[in-house]
C-alpha positions as CSV (number, residue, x, y, z in Angstrom):
1,X,19.4,-0.8,-13.1
2,X,18.4,2.4,-14.9
3,X,19.9,2.6,-18.4
4,X,17.6,5.4,-19.4
5,X,15.7,3.3,-22.0
6,X,12.0,3.5,-22.4
7,X,11.6,0.0,-20.9
8,X,13.7,1.0,-17.8
9,X,11.6,4.1,-17.3
10,X,8.3,2.2,-17.5
11,X,9.6,-0.5,-15.1
12,X,10.8,2.1,-12.6
13,X,7.4,3.9,-12.8
14,X,5.6,0.6,-12.2
15,X,8.0,-0.3,-9.4
16,X,7.6,3.1,-7.6
17,X,3.8,2.8,-7.9
18,X,3.7,-0.6,-6.3
19,X,4.5,0.9,-2.9
20,X,1.9,3.6,-3.0
21,X,-1.0,1.7,-4.6
22,X,-1.9,-0.5,-1.6
23,X,-1.7,0.2,2.1
24,X,-1.8,-2.1,5.1
25,X,-4.3,-1.2,7.9
26,X,-4.2,-1.6,11.6
27,X,-7.6,-2.2,13.1
28,X,-6.7,-2.4,16.8
29,X,-8.7,0.7,17.6
30,X,-11.5,0.2,15.1
31,X,-14.3,0.2,17.7
32,X,-13.2,3.7,18.8
33,X,-13.3,5.0,15.2
34,X,-9.5,5.0,14.7
35,X,-7.9,3.1,11.8
36,X,-4.2,3.3,10.9
37,X,-2.7,2.9,7.5
38,X,0.9,2.5,6.3
39,X,2.7,1.9,3.1
40,X,3.9,-1.6,2.3
41,X,7.5,-2.5,2.6
42,X,9.5,-3.9,-0.4
43,X,9.3,-7.4,1.1
44,X,5.5,-7.1,1.5
45,X,5.1,-5.9,-2.1
46,X,7.0,-8.9,-3.3
47,X,4.9,-11.3,-1.2
48,X,1.7,-9.6,-2.4
49,X,0.6,-8.6,1.1
50,X,-2.5,-6.4,1.0
51,X,-3.0,-7.2,-2.7
52,X,-3.3,-11.0,-2.8
53,X,-3.8,-11.4,0.9
54,X,-5.6,-9.5,3.7
55,X,-4.4,-5.9,4.2
56,X,-4.8,-6.0,8.0
57,X,-1.5,-6.1,9.8
58,X,-0.8,-9.6,10.9
59,X,-3.6,-11.3,8.9
60,X,-2.6,-14.0,6.4
61,X,-6.1,-14.7,4.9
62,X,-6.1,-15.2,1.2
63,X,-9.7,-16.1,0.6
64,X,-12.9,-14.1,0.3
65,X,-11.0,-10.8,-0.1
66,X,-12.5,-7.5,-1.0
67,X,-10.6,-4.3,-2.0
68,X,-11.6,-0.8,-1.0
69,X,-10.4,2.5,-2.2
70,X,-9.9,4.9,0.7
71,X,-8.5,8.4,1.2
72,X,-5.1,8.3,2.9
73,X,-3.7,11.5,4.4
74,X,-0.1,11.4,5.4
75,X,3.0,13.5,6.0
76,X,6.1,13.1,3.8
77,X,9.2,15.3,4.2
78,X,7.2,17.8,6.3
79,X,4.6,18.1,3.6
80,X,1.0,16.9,4.1
81,X,-0.2,14.8,1.2
82,X,-3.2,12.6,0.4
83,X,-3.8,9.8,-1.9
84,X,-6.6,7.5,-3.0
85,X,-5.2,4.0,-2.1
86,X,-6.5,0.4,-2.1
87,X,-6.8,-1.6,1.1
């Protein structure tokens, strides 16, 4: 619901940032030096996956967590982009 107010703009900016602040990682090929990252879905954002629980795909651990900032290079609309994200 965007009514153009300052509060709505701040809320939208925060909402948009949620998706691109944390990533989930796939460590299946970790031993060969390959790690995969992907953005969280809306449902994962609401559940706090990757922020309040482990960021590894399929892991549900919520204790002894550590956050890391990593460089994430990705392609969006045929344009290569990169971001500093948390995992």
